[in-house]
N, C-alpha and C positions, 0 to 999 in steps of 0.2 A: 411633758412627754412628747416624743416625736410623732409627727403625723404618719399614719399608716399608708404605705403605697400598696394598694391591693394587687396591682399587676405583678409586683415582685415579692409579695409576702410569702414567707416560708413558715409553715406551722411548726411548732416545737413538738417534742415527743409526748408531752403530757396530754392526757385526755380531758383536761379542764378548759377546753376552748371550743368555740363553734363559729364557723364561717359561712356566711350567706353572700353570694355574689352572682352577678350576671354570668351566663354561660360564656366560657372562653376568656374571661377577664383575667383570672389568676393563672399566671404562667408556671408558678412554682408550688402551687398548693391545690389539693383536691377539695372543692367546696362540699360542705355538708348539705346545703340546700341552695337550689338555684333561685335567683331573684325573679320576681314577677315584673312584667312591664305594666306600668300604670297609665291609664288614659287621662292623665292630668299633666300640666306643665310642671317642670322641675321645682319651681318656687312653691307651688301648691303642695307638692309632695313633701318638701322640706318643712313648710309651715305646719302641715298636718302631723308630721312625725314629732316635731318639737312640742306641739300641743299635747300629743299623746304621752310623751315622756314626762311632761309636767304632772301628769296624774299618777305616775309610778311612785311607790313608796321608796324612801331612802335613796333617791336618785337625784344627782346634780350634774349640771353641765360643767365640765372642767376646762373646755376649750371650744370656742366657736370659730368656725371658718365659713367662708362664703359658700363652700361646696360640701360642708359637713359639720360634724360635731364630735367631740369626745365627751363621754359621760362616765360617771362612776355610780354604781349601785352597790350598796352595802348589804351584807347578809343580815337577816332579822336578829339573830341571837348574838353572834360574836362580832358583828359589824365588819367582817372581812370585805375588802374592796374587790369588785369585779370591774374591769375597764371595758367600755363598749365604744368602738370607733364606728362611725357611720359616714358614708360618703354618698352624695346624690349625683345622678348622671342625667343630663339632657339627652334624649334620643332623637326626637324631632318635635315639630310643632305639636304640642298637646300630649306628648309621651315622655315618660321618665322612668327611672328605676333607681335602686339604691343597693349598696353593699354594706354589710354589718359584720364586724369581727368582735365577738364577745369572749372575754377570757378572765379567769381567776388570777389574781396577783399572788395568792398564797396557796400552798399545798399542791398536790398532784391531781387528785380527783375532785370533781365538782358534783357528782351524783346527778348529772344531767341538767343542772341549773342553767347553764349558759344556753344550751339548746332550747330548753323550755322558755327562757326569757325571749330569745329571738323569735321563736314561733308565736308566742303570746303577743309580743309587740307588733309583729307583722299582721296577725289576725285583728288586733285592735285598730291598727292603721287602716287596713282594708275596710273595716266596718265604718270607721270615721269618714273615709273617702266616699263611701256609698251613701252616707247618710244624713 
């Protein structure tokens, strides 16, 4: 699957997607949640995120890049795939952030699953970084 360009990403009409990105990054899409700036180097953020996703059920990395990942998480009952693209950004010495685009590959509605996933993963990530 092609790498997501968050700057030019256009969301589709279906409500089965969720976008989190730094303020002002996405020129063609309105983000659902603005990304936090983390007080850690970008590699630390990247490593913590990957460690956190390894604890997630039915989740696998489908593509690794130096600045991000693409993952698939399958639904519990029907095993429908949701695709999650993550990209990490260096801000300056000791500061970084990330963008996440999570979407269902099947159907029109996701009943808030993608939003819940992103919010949960970010909460877990923040807890891991503090602790």
